[in-house]
N, C-alpha and C positions, 0 to 999 in steps of 0.2 A: 617600312618602304622597303619592298620585296629589296633592290637598286644597297638596305642594309646585309642582307640574307650574306653569307659567306657561301661560293661559287661551292657546283656538287662538285668530289671529285670522279675521275677517270681512274675509278674500275676496272682491274683486268687482273688475270684469271690465268693461273700457273698448275697446269695441271700436269708428274708429270712420269716417267714409268714408271713401266712392272710390274710384264704381265696380265695373265690374271685377277693379281693383287687388283689392278682398276679398277676392276667391278668396286673399290673401296669408292671409290671416286664419286659413284654415281648417291653412294649412301650421305658421304657430305656433299654432298649437290641436293637433296632433297631436305639438311638441315640448315642449310645455308640459304636456299631459294622460297622458304618455310617463314625465316628473318623479314627478308623483307629486302639479300642478297643477291647486287643480281648486277654482271657482271658486264661494263663497254666494249669487252676484248676478253681471247681470250688465248691460249699460246700455248698447244701438246703437244706431246714425244708422245707415242708408241701408243701406248695405251692410254693412255691420258689424249693422244690424236684423234682413237675413237674416239671416244663418251665426248671427244670437246664437240665435233662433228657435231652428233647428239642434244647436245646441247645447245648450239649453238645455232643449229637449222629449228631448236623453238617446239622441241620435241617432251612432253612433259616428263616428269619425272617418276610418272608411274608408266609409262608406256617405259620408259629406260631401265628400271628395272622389274617389268614383264621381260625385256630385249634380253637382260643380263641374268632374269632364271633360265635363260632359256640358252646360255651364248654355252659354245664349245669349238675347239678345233676342227671340227667339224664341216664346223661353220662358218669358216677362217683360211681353210690353207690348206690341199692335195699334195700328197705325195710325188715329187717330182725324179725326173730320172740324175740320182750325184755327182755333179761339175761344179756346181758354185757353192750350193746349199743342198739341203734335205726338201725341201718342202714348197711350195708354190705360191703364194699370196692372194692372186692373184680372185680365190673367192671374198678377199676380206673388201677390195674392192668394189666386184659388183653388192658384198657385206652391206659398206653406209652406203651407196650410192643406193638402194632400193631406202633401205630402214632410213632416212634422211629426208630423200624425197628429195633431194639434191641434186644437183650436174657438174655444177662449179663451186667455189665460194662465194659470188658474187651471189647465188641463192640462197645465202643466210642469212638468217638474222640480226645477227652478229657478228662483226670480226675473226675473224677467226685466224693464225698464224702455227705450221706445222713445223718441225725438225726436222731436220733428217743430216744427216752427213756426205759428201764426194765421199765413198772408198780409197777415190782416187788420191787427191791431193790434204785429207785430213778437215777441210774444207765443214766450218759447220755453214747449213744450205736452205733459210729459213721459205717459207711461202706460203702465200696468201692468195692468190688470184688464180685461178685461169681453172680446170680440172680438179675435183673436188678428192674423189676416188681414188685416182692411184701417188699424190700424195700425199694422201695417211696409208695409205701405203706400204713405198720409200720409209716412210716415218718409223713401221713396226717392219723393216728388214732387218731384223739383226744376226747379223754376218754368221755365214757359215752353216745358219737354222731354214733364218729366211732366203729365196733371193731377192737378193736386189732390183732398184727400180732401175732405172738403164736410158737417158733424160738426152738427147742427144751428144754429148761425149761424155759427159755423168753416169757416172757406176754411184746410186745414189741412194743409203741401207739407213737403218733405225739408226735419229739425231743423239738416242744416252749416249751414244757412239763420243761428244762433244759438248754434248747439253742438257741431262733430263729433266735437269727446270726449268725451264726456262724465265726463269724470273729478268731474265738478262732482252733480250723481246721485248718481253714488256711496254722495261722500260725504257729502252729504247720509242718505243714506238704510243709514248706523251704519256703513259698512265701513273697518276699523282697517287696510288695507293692498290699494293702486288698482295693476293690475297696470292697464297702455292699451298698445293698440297704433293705431299711429300709421300712417295710408299714405299724408299728405300732409307727407312731404321737406320742408324750406326751399327756399326757389330753387333756387341754388345746383347744386343738386342735378338739376337740369329741365333737360332742354340747349336751346339756345337755336332759339326760333319759325322753323316752318320751310314755318308758314302762314294763311290765319286763323281755320284751326280750333288749328293748335299754338297761338295768342298768345291766339286768345280763352281756350284750357284750360287756363294760361296764368296768368291773371286774373283762371281763378275759383279756381287755386291757393290764388291769394292774398285772395284775398278771405276760400273758410277757413281760409285763418291765421289770420286776424288773428283770430278764434271759439276758439283753439286755449284750452286753461288752463297756468298758470302752469304752471314744472317743478319748481317747491317742493311744486308739489298730485301729483307721479304720485312714486309708489312707482317705480311700476319703468316704465321704459319699452322698449316693442317699437318697433326701427323699421326698415321691415323696408328693404330696399331696389331700391322701384319709382316712383324719383321718371322712372322715362327709360319706367315706362306709360299708353298715356293710359287714361283712367276707360269708353274704348269698350269697350277689344278685350279682344278676350276671347280670342285669338284663341293666346298665348302662359301657357299656363292651364299649364300642369307648369311653367313659370319663373316662377310667381307663387306658387306650390308654396318650390318650393320658396328664393327670398325667406321667407316668411317662415316654412320651419323651418330660414335659415341667422339670420334676426333672435334667431325666438328667442331660438336656442340659444347669441345673442350669450353673453343677458344670465341662463342659468341660476347660474352662478360667484355671481350679488346674490342669485340670488333660495337656492341655497343655505343659504348666508350670513344672511337675512331673515328667512327663516320656518326655517328650520334641517333640512331635507331633504336628503333622503337619496342623491345620485347619482354 
């Protein structure tokens, strides 16, 4: 009898930040989708918010792979007069709206929450309603590089400052099973810095890891081996896609056991 079947778990998908490494999210989603894993809700930060918007708009994986093959900073930002940032990410806002075909969160097919931080108070701000493009732009506004997004009396910046892998957002929303894709591996996987930019990036990722959830909060962790990739380098797109696929492939046996999938 149908009444004897266990209730289907509400699956949450947490997509972490990581700049250009975000392309690995698409590779991982390719494998998860083909395996029959479909999220009931997505929470994303920075690059994860961008990819999450495409996923929740129900873009095909092929479409997202095609976008990844052509994406670059030239489509996402433009130089600005140095004041609070070096670059203006208004083009990112336009990119998200155009490619998803969605003006608001309410237009999405799957619920999405994006994480930002009010830099004036240090408060985590979760946005899940209203205009989509500006929210994603705010979530990716890394302080100093990209212009903060000002909304009412708030100055919103990259959510990775406070919560780079937003598992907590999904748990608070009632998800029973959380799959998290982490693009910031432990320091042991990062190469020795060769210059000041490498050193800065290493320090950045160390700070970001301090916002990661506790292991027991994540039911299934997908960890693509992207430690040697710069957050700013889009030149190795195919490698990032493949590493995302490999990371997801590695957890399929666990997903089969936990979710009763036929893999």
